[in-house]
N, C-alpha and C positions, 0 to 999 in steps of 0.2 A: 646515195651520195655521201660520201665521208665527210664529216665536219671538222674543222680545224679545232684543236684542243691543245692545251698546254699542258706542262706537267704539273702545275700547282696542285691540282685536285688530289693527284696521286702521291704527291709528297705528305700529303696528311696522314699522320702517324697512325690514327685511329683506323681510317679506311684501309691503308695497308696492313694493319694487324689482322683485321677481319679476313681479308682476302688470303693473306698467309697462313691463317687458322684452317680455311677452308681448304687451300692447299694441301696442308700436311694430312688432314683428315681423309681428302681422297686417296692419297696415298695409302696411308694407315689401313682404311677399311677396304679399299679394293685389292690392296696387296701389290703395290708398286714401289719401288725404291725411288725412282725419278718423277714428280709432278712439277708442271709450272702453268700459270695463267698469265698471259700476255694480253695487253691491251692497244687498238689503235689510237695513237696520238699523232696526228698529223697525217703523214703518211709514211709513219713507221707503226711495226708492231714491237712493243714495249714490255720487256718483261717485268710484273708489278710482284711476283711472288712465285718462290721457289723453293723445292725441298728436294735434296739429293747430295751426293758426294762433293765433298768440298773441291775436289780435283777436275768436277764439270762445271763449276761456276763460270767460268771464263766464257763458256759457249752457251750456257744456259742463261746468262744476265745481258748476253748481246742482243743488240737489236737488230731488227730485218724490216727492208722495205714490206709494204702490204702486198705489193705484187707477187711475192712470194707464195701466197695464197692461192692464186690463180693457177700455178705451176702445179702446186701440190693436190690440189682438188681435182684437177686434170687427170692424175694417175692414182689417185688414191680409190680405195674400195669403199662405196657407202654402205657403213653398217649402222642403220637407223639414220639418227642423227649424227652419230659419228662417222669418221673417216679414218681408214686403216691403212697406212704406208707399207707396202710389201718391200723390206730390203732387199730379198732377193732379185725382185724384179728391177726396180731404179738404182741397186749397187751404189747407194750413197752419193748419186749425180745431181741430187736435187739443189737448187738455190738456199742459200740461209744458212743458218747455223744449226747443227742439228748435234744431240747428245749420242756417242757412240758408245754404246755398251761395253764396258771393260770386265764384265764376267763371262766366264767361259760360257759357251753355247752349249745347250742342253742337246741331247739327243731325240730323233723322233720328228715326225710331220709337223706337229703342232710346236714346234721348239721356236722360241723368239729369237730372229735374227737380229745381230747387232745394228743394223741399219732398218729396223723395223720401227715403227711410230705410230702412235692411235692417237687422233685428235677431236676434239669438238669444237666446232665454230659457235660463237655467240654473235648473235645477231640482234638488231634491234627491230621496231615492228615494221619497218620498211624492207626488211631483209637484208640490211645492210650489215656488213661484218663489223663488230665492235670488239672482238678480242676472240683469244683461242685458249681452250683447256688441252694440255697435252700431258700424256702420261710415258713413261719408259721403264724398261728393266723390271719386268716382273718378277717377284721374289720366287715365284714357282719355276722361272725359266721357260715358260710357256705362255701361249697366247691365250689372252682371257676367255673363259667359257662364257656361255650365254647371261648367266648369272652376273658376272662381273661386267658384262656389256650392258644390261639393263641398269647396274647401279651407277655407273660410269655416265651412261645418259641422264639418268636422274641429279647425278652432280652437275652435270654440265649446265642442266635446266636451271640449276640453283645458283650455279656461277653466273650464269647470264644475267638473272635478276639481280644478283648482287653487283654486277658492274653497270647495268644499265640504271640501278638506283645511285650509284657514285656518279655516273654521266649526269642523272636528271640533278643530282646535288650540286655539280659543277655548273650546269647551265642556270641552276636557281640563284646559286650565289652570284652568278654574271648578272642575271637579271636585277638581283637585289641591288649590285653595286650600281648598275644604270638607275634604279628606281631611287637610290639614296642620293645619287647625283642629282637627280630629277628634284627631288625634294630641296636639294640645298637651293636650287634656282628657284623654286617656290617661295622657300623663306626669305630669300633675297627679295622676292617681289613682296611678300606680305609685310616686310618691314616698312613698306611705304603704303600700308593700307589704312595710313590717316589720310590720304590723297584722295583723287576723284579715280573712276573707272580709266579715264583717259590717261592718267597719271600712271595707273598701275598698266596700262598695255604699253606706255613708252618705256618705263622701268625694268619690263621683263626683257625687252629686246637684246640687249647686249649678253646677258647670262644666257640667254637660249641659243644665240648663234655661237657662242664660245663652247658651252656645254655639250652641243649636238654637232660641233664643226660644220655648222650652215654657213652659206654666202649671204641668206637675206631671212626676214620673218618678217609674218603679217598677222596680225590678230584682229579679228573683227568680234563685238560683244554685243548681243542683244540687248537692246534696251530694256529698263525696269518694267515697262508697259508688256513688253513681249511683242511690240511691233515696232521694227527698223532697227539698224545696228549704229555701234559706236565705233570710230575707228577704222570704218570698213574699207575707205577708199585709198589707203595708203600703205604701201610694203616699205621696209628700211633695209637697205643695203648692211652688209658687215660695217661698214664705216660710220653707218648712221645716216647715210643718204637717202632721202625719201624719193619712193618712186610712185607716183600715180597709177592705180589700177582700172582698167575699162570696167564700167557699170555692168556689163556683161558677166564680167569674172565674178564680182562681190555678190551679184544677185544668184547666180548659181551657186556660189558656195554658203550663202546663207540657207539655199532650200537642201543642200547636201548636208550639213551639220546637223539637225535632228535626226536625219536617217541614220547616219554612222554612228551617233550617240544612242541611238536606239539598240541598234546591233551591237554596240561595244567594239567598234572597227576603226582602224585608220586605212587612208587612201594613199596608194604609193603611186606616183607617176613616174616611170624610168622610161624615156622616149629612146627610140633607136633611130638608127640611120636611114632604115628603111621608110621611114614616115609612122611607123607604129608609135602609137603613144605609149605603150607600155602601161597601159591603165585596166586596172582590174575592178571593174564596176561590178556591182552585187546584179546577178542574174534577173531576180525577180522588180528590178526597180522599172518605172512607167518609161515607156520607151520615149516619151516626150522629155523626162528629165535626163535621160541617158543621153540622149542626142544633144542636150543643152548643156550637160557635162563635158562632154567631149568638144564640143564646141568651144566651151569657155575655156578647156584646158589649150587649145588650140590658140587661142586668141592670146592667152596668158603667156605662151612660150614664145609667140611673135613678140610680144611686148618687152618682156624681160630675157629672151634667149635661152638658147639650149640650158636645161635645168633638170636635175633629178628632186622631186618634190613629195614632200609628205604631207598630207592635211590630217589634222588630228581634231575631233570635237571635244569642246570644253562643257562639262556640266557638273550637276551635283544632283543625286538621286535621279529621279525620272526626267528632270528639267534640262535641257540642252541650253546653256548660257553663251557659247560662243565657237568660234572655229579658230584654229591656229596653222598656220601654214608656215613649213620651214622649207628652204629649197639650198640645195647645194649645184655645184657647177658640174656639167656633162663630165669632165674628166676626173670628179672626186669618185671616192667609192659611192657604192649603190646603199641604200637604206637596208639595213640588215634586220631579221625577224627582233632580235633583242633589242635592237633601237627601236622600233615600231611597237613593241611592248611596253618598253620605258616610255615613249611617247604617250600612249594610250593612258598609262598611268598619271603622266604629267597632266594630262587633261582632267583628271579626276581631282589633283591637287590644286591645279590652277583654278578647276570650277569651284571647289572651297574658298578660295581666296575672294574670287570674285562674288561668290554668296555674301562672304563676310563684308566686302568692301561695299556692295550694293546695300546690305543690310545699316552699315553705318552710313551711307548717304540718306537712306529713310530717317535714321533716327537724327542725322543733323538737319533735315529738314522739319521733321515733326519738334525738334528742339527749337527751332527757329520760330515756328507756328506757335508753339506753346509760349515762348516768350514774348512774341508779338500779343498773344492772346491776353498772357499776365500784365503785359502794358496797357491793353486796352482796357481790361478789368480795372487796373489801377488808376487810369484815368477816369473811368465812369464812377468808381468809388470817391475818387476825389471830388468830382465834379458834383455828383448828387449831394455829398455830405456838405458841400460849401454850399449850394443851393439850398439844402434843408436848415442851414444854420441861420440864414436872414430870417424865414417866417418863425423860427423857433424863437429868436431873440424877439421878435415883434410879441408873440405871444407871451413871452415871460415877462415883457416890459408893461403889457397891458395888464397881466396878472397882479403885478405889484401895484399898480394904479389902483385895481380894484380893492385891493388889500388895504391900501390908503383910504380908499372911500369910507372902508368900513361895510361889508356886505352884510345883509341880514343875517341872522343867527341859520335862518334855513339854508340859505347859500354858502354859508362858511365851510361845510363838510364838503361839498362839491369844488370849492374854490382850492381847498386846500389839496385835494385830490389831483386837480389838473396842475395846481404848481408841482407836486411830486413828478407827476408823468412828463412833465413837461423837463424838469431838472434831469431826471432819467434819460431821457431823449438827447437832452444837451450833451450828457456824458457819453453817450453811445456816440453821436456825431464826433466829438471831440477825441474821443479815442479811436474811430476809424480815420478822420484826419490824420492823426499822429502816425498811425500804422501805415497809412498810405505813404506818407513822407518817408519813413524810415525804411520803408520797403521800395522805394524809388532808388534804381540805380543811377538815375540821373541827376538826383538830388545830392549835390556835394556833400561830403563831412567835413566840416571845418573843425581841426583838430586845435585843442588850446589845452594848457596844463589845468586840471581840474583838481582843486584841494577836497580829498577824499574826507577829512574831518570837517570842513564847512559843509560839504554836501550831507553827512550824516548828522550833523547837529540839526540842519534844516528840517529834515525829515523828523528826527525826533521830536522837536518843538511842535511839529505839525499834528503828529499822530499821539503824542503822549496822552493828551486829555482823552483821546477815543480808547486808549489802552488801559487807562485808569477807570473809565465808566464801565468798560466790559470787565474789570475786576482782573487785569491781567498785569503783570512785571514785566517793564520794559528795561533792557539791559543793552548798554552800548560799549564796545570796547574797540577802540582804534589804537591799534600798535604803535603808530606813530604819528604824531599830528601834522606833519611834513610831507605824508603820503601824497603823491599826485599821480594821477591818470591821465593819459592823452585822450581827449575826446570832445564831444561836444558837452558842454556844462548842461544844458536842458534835459538833454537825453539821458546822461549818466543819472541825474537827479529823478528822472522819470522811471528808470528801471529800477533804482534802488526803493522808491516810494512803492513801485507796484509791487515789489516782494515783499516789504514790509506791511503793507495795508493788508495783503492778503493773508500775512502770518497772522494778522491781529483778528481778522475777519473770521480764521478758521480754527480760533483757539478757545478753548473754554476756560468760564472763569476758574482763576486761581492758578492760571497756566503762567508760563514765562517765555516771553519773545527777545531773542538775543541776537544783536546786530554786531558783527566782529569784522574789523579790517585789517589786513596784513599784507606784509610783501612777500611773494614767492618767487624768487628769480626776477625774470623781466617783466613780471605780472604782479597786479595788486588782486587779490581775492577778498570777495566782499560777500560775507555768509550771514544768511538770515535762517536762523533757527527756532521751531516752535516746539512745543509738547503738545500739540492740537491733535485734530481728529485722523491727521494723516491721509494719506493717498495710497490706492490700491495700484498694483502691479500694471493690470490692465489698463488703468486711468493713467498711469505714467507715460504711457507708450504714446497717448494721444496728448498730452499734457499742452503741449506748446504748439497746437494748431489753432487756426483762427475760431473763434466762436466755441471753443471747448467748454463742456459742461460735465461737472463731475456725474458717475453713476451713483455717488452716496448720496442716500436721501437726507442726511445730516447736511451736507455740503450745498444742497438743491436749494434749501430752506434761506441760503444767503442770496442778495441781489447782486447781480454781475453781469457783464457784456461777455464775457469769454473771450476778451481782447488784450487783457493786460499781459498774461505770460508769451503770448505770441510777440506781442510789441518788446518785451523785454530780450527774447529770443532772436529778434532782428536788429534791435540796438546793439545787443552784443555781437553780433556776426558783422554788423558794418563797422564795428569799431576793431574788428580783427581777433575778438575774445570769445568767450561761450559762456552757456549757462547749463549747469547741471543739477540734478535733484537727488536727494537720497530720502527715502519715506518708508515707513511701515504704519499700516492701518491701524489707527488706534493709539499708537507710540509719539506721532509727530513727524516733522519734515524737516530737512535742512537742503535750502537752495544756495547754489555757488556761482557767485557770477564772476568770470575772469575777465579782466581789461588790462590790455598793457600799461605798463606803467610810463612816466613821464619823466625824463632828466632833465634836471635844472642846469 
């Protein structure tokens, strides 16, 4: 069977150069003045390479019908894989264009006749002619000897491989074109991967029917659990009209898809007028499944009308994820091998899209579950801390009453320990309540203009006695007393206060803690710097997590809940700001709180 080809592959300069060099080498090494290589393009023999006298160009480059080969081979003498045309016998009466020798004929029985010819037919694996290598006008003026014939046979085999390679390259380029077009379709579908599987199924319809010149499409997708299908019962015509399908059709397709995916095959249904479905089922299918598929095909065609159908499995790796069916009208062209190959490649690409969408759907469900879990945890923490607060208040109140009563000296030590423990528990409860409140997305942030200078001054008044007692120098630098931030005054105060308290807590006597506030574009930066013990790089990675505790033994000696910095981070985040840290172990730390400025 001759496959239709166009001339584009043979117009490629590199391919032509290789073939031209081969023809010139054949002529020179075997000893002929003329050599030509013709290839079968469509139903013609087209010369693609020629060497010989210029005055013979017109005949040498002329194209002939492929049918001339039958006439030539019928009269030619087989010389191995070559064929010799005896000019004395056919007298130049053969069809087609022939180079006639302009050189005077030599004497003797082995002299080359002006109408002699020697050709090698190039064939593909099926024995179909794909080209002809021909030589004429031997330099010796005589018919080739056995050595020349053997050489020409060898060059004919090489030319055959070269032509077949070029044809394969042509076919590959065609398949690549189909595959690239298919990938454009998939990318069109992939742009909707933020949607659900059903949305992907719907969005691929129009690109598929347009790209494959189909009249209808149908995709069914296996559910995430592997049981059941999505979008299984509805086909869509080219105009988008929905056509419900019988359950027998969808059920049979669901059982066929994994079989096709495992074999990496498509199924083509090309009904003929004599009632033959034109369906090529794998021979080793269970008889029950084969019968079911044939019955489903008949039902589907009876439902949809005469159509040419291709069924394509969709999947990724070893897993079949779905089934794609494209149909054409009976009067449309049948599905070609190249289209079947492109469709199977598309099955891989759509399978990748479906895998991505399915993973995104799982992630969405997981995020939703985690969000619900986080809300449940926040409610639990808020409830527990609120419930703990009341008994702690009772304990603290009674401890104060005992202190007023003047406990015995032996009990005073135990009373003081209980008071310290109660105060610590109250601090933890208060910190947890605040963290729960600033982490709750349902708790609204009421923004007000907050005077930064006033916040810093209040914190300075509160912590300066502590800093002095620790032998620290507290320096406050506010660039502009009118600086304002937009936020909750109490939360801003707590965020800055936590940073300053930490700086004092983790500084050595004789050190300095600096609090600086300045404008930076649309934000206000509040920096708290110290020259204290510093924070290791490993600790910086987890610094803003709840209940963080340092790995530094010096830091561990200081009491703390591990909630201060995570509270600062949550406050900054809900205000549309951020908090960052720069630190070097043993050299000190700088925390930078960035909050949006308020405009008067």
